N, C-alpha and C positions, 0 to 999 in steps of 0.2 A: 370211248377210246377208239372204237373201230372206225369212227369217222376220220380219225387222224392217221390210220394205218397207211393208206395209200400215199398221202403227201409226205409222211415221214420216210416211207420206203423210197420215194423218189429222191428226197434229199440225201438219204444214206447212199443210194446208188450213185448219185452225182458226186458226192464226196469221195466215194471209193474209186470212181472212174478218174476223178481229178488227182487223187493220190497215186493211182497207177501211172498216169501220164507223168507226174513229177518224178516218180521212181524211175521210169524208163529214161527220162532226160538225164537224171543224175547218174544212172549206170553208164550211159553213153559218154557223159562228160568225164566220169572217172576213168573210163577205158581210154579216152583220148588225152588223159592227163591235163585236163583243163581246170579241174578243181570243182568246187560246188557251183552249179549253174543257177539254181533257184533257191534251195534251202541250205542253211548252214549245218549240214548233217554231221560234219566233223566235230563240231562243238558238242552236239547232242551225243555223239558216240563216245567222246572222251568223258562226258559227265556220267553216262550210263556205265562206263567201264570202271570208274572209280567209286560209284555209289553202290553200297551193299544192300541186300534185300531187307535187312532189318533196320534200315535208316528210317527216320521219322517221316520224311517226304513220301517214301514208298508206302508206308503204313497208312498215312492220311489219304493218299490217292486210292489205295485199295479199298478203304472204308467208303469213300465217296462213290466209287464205281459200284460197289456191292449194294449200297443203298439205292442208287439210281436203277440198277438192274432189278432189285426187289420191288421197287415201285412200279416199274414197267410190267413186270410179271404179274403183280397183283392187279394192275389195271386190265391186263389182257385176260386174266382168269375170271374176272367178274362176269356173271351171266349177262348175255346180251339183253338189251331193252326189248320188251315184248311189243311187237308192232301189230300182231294178229292174235286174237283170242279164238281158240278152236271151239267149234261146235260139236255136239254129240251127233254121230251119224251111225245108222244101222249097218251100212255097207262100208266099203273100203275107201270112200271118198274123203278127200281132205278139205273139209268145209271150215271156213273161219270168217270172222268179222274183224275189221280193222278197229283200232282203238278210237279213231276219229268217227267211224261209223257208229260204233256203240255209244260214243258220247253224244252224237246227234240224235240218236234214237231216245236216249234217256232225257236229253234236253227237251225233246218234243213231248215226252210223257209228262214232264214236270210243268211245262208251260201250257199244257192242255187243262190244267186245273184252274177254275175260276179264281181270280184274285192274284194269280202269279203273272208277273209281267216279263220275267226273263229268268234264265238259269245259266249257271256256269258249271260245266261238268269236267272233272279230271279223272282219267282212267289210268290206273297203275296196274302192276302185275297182279296184285291180290286185293286191291281196293278201288272202289268207285266212290268219288265224293261229288255230291250234287249240292250246290248252293243256289237256292231259288230266291228270287227277289219278288217281294210283294208290294203292291201299291198301297196297302193299308199301313196305318201307323200304330206303333206300340207293340210291346212284347206279347200282349194277349192275342193280338191278331196273328202274329207269327206262330204262336203255339197252336192256334186252331187250325192253321193251314199246314202245319208240319205233318200231321197224320195222313191227310188225303194225298199230299205230295209223296210221302214215303210209300203209301199203298200203290199209287199209280206207277211210280218208278220201279218198285219191287215187282209188280205184275209184269211190266215190260221187260225187266231183266229176266224174270223166270220164263217168259215166253220165248226169249232168245235161245233157250236150250243150250247154254254154254257148258262145255265139258268141266271147266273149273270156274264157276261164276265168282266174280270179285265180291268182297264184303262191301256192303252198301252203307254209306254214311250220308244222311240228308240234313241239311241245315236251311232254315228259312230266315231271311233277313228282311227287315222293313226299313222304310224311310225314317229318317230322324224327324223329330217334332219340328 
């Protein structure tokens, strides 16, 4: 949601500026006794004057606006996506590794094992998932490679000395017959 904040703020600011210009034009037109210049605000005023607060249309629009506001609030209160994982440091430095950097490091550890041709790594806030591809065929080959890949990736993850290391999940896939 934070990616959308700036464009939405720009759209809201442009809409408010446009509404302000329309309001200024309408006030000047009303002062000059010209009538509505841009918007038929007299019709809206009469409708609002005869509509009571407990009318169905007011209740429906109130519920719609409350739901939209609650959804926007919930989206904004969600924790931000982790882009850097902090490293433990003895002094007051702020050392961190990016998610893509950690993914590349773990990918290199997985592909360093004989029999592994490639790896896909996904880093989340609390989880690292490594899917290694093997050139061998069959489930038995994948099972024999799983332990060395897990060990190599675990050792590399432990050597990174992360403050909150993600939980590791390793999967080895093989080619079909």
